[in-house]
N, CA, C and O atoms as a GROMACS GRO file, in nm:
protein
  232
    1MET      N    1  -4.508   8.528 -19.407
    1MET     CA    2  -4.630   8.608 -19.360
    1MET      C    3  -4.597   8.634 -19.220
    1MET      O    4  -4.530   8.559 -19.148
    2ILE      N    5  -4.659   8.765 -19.182
    2ILE     CA    6  -4.647   8.804 -19.038
    2ILE      C    7  -4.772   8.763 -18.976
    2ILE      O    8  -4.880   8.794 -19.027
    3SER      N    9  -4.763   8.694 -18.865
    3SER     CA   10  -4.878   8.637 -18.797
    3SER      C   11  -4.899   8.711 -18.675
    3SER      O   12  -5.015   8.718 -18.635
    4THR      N   13  -4.812   8.766 -18.611
    4THR     CA   14  -4.831   8.833 -18.483
    4THR      C   15  -4.728   8.950 -18.478
    4THR      O   16  -4.610   8.939 -18.515
    5ILE      N   17  -4.791   9.070 -18.424
    5ILE     CA   18  -4.709   9.187 -18.408
    5ILE      C   19  -4.690   9.207 -18.245
    5ILE      O   20  -4.792   9.208 -18.175
    6ASN      N   21  -4.567   9.222 -18.187
    6ASN     CA   22  -4.557   9.255 -18.054
    6ASN      C   23  -4.484   9.374 -18.034
    6ASN      O   24  -4.373   9.383 -18.088
    7ILE      N   25  -4.533   9.479 -17.958
    7ILE     CA   26  -4.480   9.604 -17.951
    7ILE      C   27  -4.460   9.628 -17.806
    7ILE      O   28  -4.554   9.595 -17.734
    8LYS      N   29  -4.357   9.679 -17.749
    8LYS     CA   30  -4.343   9.724 -17.614
    8LYS      C   31  -4.273   9.858 -17.595
    8LYS      O   32  -4.176   9.889 -17.663
    9ASN      N   33  -4.321   9.932 -17.508
    9ASN     CA   34  -4.271  10.059 -17.470
    9ASN      C   35  -4.230  10.159 -17.596
    9ASN      O   36  -4.116  10.202 -17.612
   10ILE      N   37  -4.330  10.188 -17.672
   10ILE     CA   38  -4.317  10.278 -17.780
   10ILE      C   39  -4.445  10.372 -17.768
   10ILE      O   40  -4.561  10.333 -17.769
   11GLY      N   41  -4.405  10.496 -17.758
   11GLY     CA   42  -4.516  10.611 -17.740
   11GLY      C   43  -4.602  10.570 -17.624
   11GLY      O   44  -4.560  10.549 -17.511
   12ILE      N   45  -4.744  10.561 -17.668
   12ILE     CA   46  -4.839  10.535 -17.560
   12ILE      C   47  -4.858  10.370 -17.535
   12ILE      O   48  -4.931  10.326 -17.446
   13ILE      N   49  -4.790  10.294 -17.618
   13ILE     CA   50  -4.805  10.153 -17.612
   13ILE      C   51  -4.703  10.106 -17.509
   13ILE      O   52  -4.582  10.114 -17.530
   14ASP      N   53  -4.758  10.052 -17.390
   14ASP     CA   54  -4.667   9.983 -17.295
   14ASP      C   55  -4.640   9.835 -17.341
   14ASP      O   56  -4.524   9.794 -17.345
   15ASP      N   57  -4.737   9.763 -17.372
   15ASP     CA   58  -4.719   9.614 -17.405
   15ASP      C   59  -4.837   9.577 -17.494
   15ASP      O   60  -4.950   9.569 -17.447
   16LEU      N   61  -4.811   9.554 -17.620
   16LEU     CA   62  -4.920   9.516 -17.724
   16LEU      C   63  -4.894   9.400 -17.798
   16LEU      O   64  -4.781   9.391 -17.848
   17SER      N   65  -4.983   9.300 -17.817
   17SER     CA   66  -4.975   9.179 -17.903
   17SER      C   67  -5.087   9.175 -17.991
   17SER      O   68  -5.200   9.177 -17.940
   18ILE      N   69  -5.074   9.168 -18.117
   18ILE     CA   70  -5.183   9.172 -18.215
   18ILE      C   71  -5.163   9.038 -18.310
   18ILE      O   72  -5.063   9.025 -18.382
   19ASP      N   73  -5.263   8.945 -18.303
   19ASP     CA   74  -5.265   8.836 -18.402
   19ASP      C   75  -5.335   8.876 -18.517
   19ASP      O   76  -5.449   8.923 -18.515
   20LEU      N   77  -5.251   8.853 -18.640
   20LEU     CA   78  -5.307   8.884 -18.771
   20LEU      C   79  -5.368   8.760 -18.842
   20LEU      O   80  -5.325   8.646 -18.828
   21ASN      N   81  -5.466   8.794 -18.916
   21ASN     CA   82  -5.527   8.678 -18.992
   21ASN      C   83  -5.488   8.681 -19.136
   21ASN      O   84  -5.444   8.784 -19.186
   22GLN      N   85  -5.504   8.570 -19.203
   22GLN     CA   86  -5.467   8.570 -19.356
   22GLN      C   87  -5.563   8.678 -19.417
   22GLN      O   88  -5.674   8.701 -19.368
   23GLY      N   89  -5.516   8.742 -19.526
   23GLY     CA   90  -5.607   8.834 -19.590
   23GLY      C   91  -5.581   8.968 -19.544
   23GLY      O   92  -5.468   9.005 -19.510
   24LEU      N   93  -5.693   9.050 -19.542
   24LEU     CA   94  -5.685   9.179 -19.510
   24LEU      C   95  -5.711   9.197 -19.357
   24LEU      O   96  -5.805   9.134 -19.307
   25ASN      N   97  -5.639   9.276 -19.284
   25ASN     CA   98  -5.642   9.320 -19.146
   25ASN      C   99  -5.658   9.462 -19.151
   25ASN      O  100  -5.594   9.528 -19.233
   26VAL      N  101  -5.749   9.523 -19.059
   26VAL     CA  102  -5.777   9.664 -19.056
   26VAL      C  103  -5.748   9.715 -18.916
   26VAL      O  104  -5.791   9.654 -18.818
   27LEU      N  105  -5.675   9.829 -18.903
   27LEU     CA  106  -5.670   9.893 -18.780
   27LEU      C  107  -5.755  10.015 -18.770
   27LEU      O  108  -5.738  10.108 -18.849
   28THR      N  109  -5.845  10.020 -18.675
   28THR     CA  110  -5.924  10.132 -18.655
   28THR      C  111  -5.923  10.186 -18.502
   28THR      O  112  -5.898  10.112 -18.407
   29GLY      N  113  -5.950  10.310 -18.492
   29GLY     CA  114  -5.958  10.358 -18.339
   29GLY      C  115  -5.963  10.506 -18.341
   29GLY      O  116  -5.948  10.570 -18.445
   30GLU      N  117  -5.985  10.560 -18.226
   30GLU     CA  118  -5.998  10.709 -18.217
   30GLU      C  119  -5.862  10.773 -18.245
   30GLU      O  120  -5.758  10.707 -18.242
   31THR      N  121  -5.866  10.907 -18.274
   31THR     CA  122  -5.746  10.975 -18.302
   31THR      C  123  -5.657  10.976 -18.171
   31THR      O  124  -5.706  11.017 -18.065
   32GLY      N  125  -5.527  10.933 -18.178
   32GLY     CA  126  -5.439  10.943 -18.065
   32GLY      C  127  -5.440  10.797 -18.004
   32GLY      O  128  -5.381  10.772 -17.900
   33ALA      N  129  -5.506  10.712 -18.070
   33ALA     CA  130  -5.514  10.566 -18.012
   33ALA      C  131  -5.383  10.482 -18.025
   33ALA      O  132  -5.355  10.390 -17.949
   34GLY      N  133  -5.306  10.526 -18.128
   34GLY     CA  134  -5.180  10.451 -18.154
   34GLY      C  135  -5.171  10.367 -18.286
   34GLY      O  136  -5.083  10.284 -18.308
   35LYS      N  137  -5.269  10.398 -18.367
   35LYS     CA  138  -5.272  10.319 -18.499
   35LYS      C  139  -5.137  10.349 -18.580
   35LYS      O  140  -5.080  10.257 -18.638
   36THR      N  141  -5.093  10.465 -18.582
   36THR     CA  142  -4.974  10.515 -18.653
   36THR      C  143  -4.845  10.456 -18.594
   36THR      O  144  -4.748  10.422 -18.661
   37LEU      N  145  -4.853  10.449 -18.470
   37LEU     CA  146  -4.734  10.384 -18.398
   37LEU      C  147  -4.727  10.233 -18.426
   37LEU      O  148  -4.619  10.174 -18.432
   38ILE      N  149  -4.833  10.179 -18.441
   38ILE     CA  150  -4.832  10.024 -18.481
   38ILE      C  151  -4.787  10.003 -18.628
   38ILE      O  152  -4.716   9.906 -18.656
   39ILE      N  153  -4.822  10.083 -18.714
   39ILE     CA  154  -4.777  10.085 -18.850
   39ILE      C  155  -4.622  10.120 -18.859
   39ILE      O  156  -4.545  10.049 -18.923
   40ASP      N  157  -4.584  10.228 -18.796
   40ASP     CA  158  -4.451  10.275 -18.792
   40ASP      C  159  -4.361  10.156 -18.731
   40ASP      O  160  -4.255  10.124 -18.785
   41SER      N  161  -4.404  10.101 -18.630
   41SER     CA  162  -4.317   9.990 -18.561
   41SER      C  163  -4.296   9.882 -18.657
   41SER      O  164  -4.186   9.830 -18.674
   42LEU      N  165  -4.412   9.843 -18.727
   42LEU     CA  166  -4.413   9.726 -18.827
   42LEU      C  167  -4.302   9.762 -18.934
   42LEU      O  168  -4.215   9.682 -18.967
   43ARG      N  169  -4.314   9.883 -18.983
   43ARG     CA  170  -4.239   9.944 -19.098
   43ARG      C  171  -4.077   9.937 -19.061
   43ARG      O  172  -3.991   9.897 -19.140
   44ASN      N  173  -4.054   9.977 -18.939
   44ASN     CA  174  -3.920   9.984 -18.882
   44ASN      C  175  -3.854   9.859 -18.870
   44ASN      O  176  -3.735   9.842 -18.895
   45ASN      N  177  -3.946   9.760 -18.824
   45ASN     CA  178  -3.889   9.617 -18.812
   45ASN      C  179  -3.861   9.570 -18.931
   45ASN      O  180  -3.748   9.521 -18.944
   46ILE      N  181  -3.941   9.571 -19.034
   46ILE     CA  182  -3.915   9.521 -19.158
   46ILE      C  183  -3.793   9.575 -19.229
   46ILE      O  184  -3.712   9.500 -19.284
   47ARG      N  185  -3.780   9.722 -19.227
   47ARG     CA  186  -3.654   9.779 -19.275
   47ARG      C  187  -3.532   9.722 -19.202
   47ARG      O  188  -3.432   9.692 -19.267
   48ARG      N  189  -3.534   9.705 -19.064
   48ARG     CA  190  -3.412   9.655 -19.009
   48ARG      C  191  -3.388   9.515 -19.046
   48ARG      O  192  -3.270   9.482 -19.050
   49LYS      N  193  -3.479   9.423 -19.075
   49LYS     CA  194  -3.457   9.301 -19.131
   49LYS      C  195  -3.393   9.300 -19.272
   49LYS      O  196  -3.300   9.227 -19.305
   50VAL      N  197  -3.453   9.389 -19.347
   50VAL     CA  198  -3.391   9.400 -19.489
   50VAL      C  199  -3.244   9.449 -19.485
   50VAL      O  200  -3.164   9.393 -19.560
   51PHE      N  201  -3.205   9.544 -19.408
   51PHE     CA  202  -3.082   9.597 -19.390
   51PHE      C  203  -2.979   9.492 -19.341
   51PHE      O  204  -2.863   9.489 -19.383
   52LYS      N  205  -3.031   9.404 -19.247
   52LYS     CA  206  -2.944   9.302 -19.189
   52LYS      C  207  -2.921   9.205 -19.294
   52LYS      O  208  -2.806   9.162 -19.308
   53ARG      N  209  -3.022   9.161 -19.376
   53ARG     CA  210  -3.004   9.070 -19.480
   53ARG      C  211  -2.907   9.120 -19.595
   53ARG      O  212  -2.826   9.043 -19.646
   54ASN      N  213  -2.919   9.244 -19.631
   54ASN     CA  214  -2.831   9.301 -19.725
   54ASN      C  215  -2.683   9.299 -19.677
   54ASN      O  216  -2.591   9.263 -19.750
   55ASP      N  217  -2.666   9.341 -19.548
   55ASP     CA  218  -2.524   9.355 -19.490
   55ASP      C  219  -2.468   9.206 -19.499
   55ASP      O  220  -2.350   9.194 -19.531
   56LYS      N  221  -2.539   9.099 -19.474
   56LYS     CA  222  -2.485   8.967 -19.471
   56LYS      C  223  -2.430   8.926 -19.609
   56LYS      O  224  -2.338   8.846 -19.624
   57LYS      N  225  -2.501   8.997 -19.720
   57LYS     CA  226  -2.477   8.960 -19.859
   57LYS      C  227  -2.333   9.015 -19.905
   57LYS      O  228  -2.267   8.962 -19.994
   58ARG      N  229  -2.294   9.126 -19.834
   58ARG     CA  230  -2.162   9.187 -19.864
   58ARG      C  231  -2.040   9.129 -19.817
   58ARG      O  232  -1.932   9.182 -19.844
   0.00000   0.00000   0.00000
């Protein structure tokens, strides 16, 4: 389970730490606030970990 997201120097985000709770977590905010940057950063990090794991299996 992911409990914390830390993002630095991506788009408009200089330094951000988000603590997640069990269950449903919702991101809300104005247009241009960085919601998509948070989701994209999380997705890219998960992909990177999956590819590293697959490379070790080869």
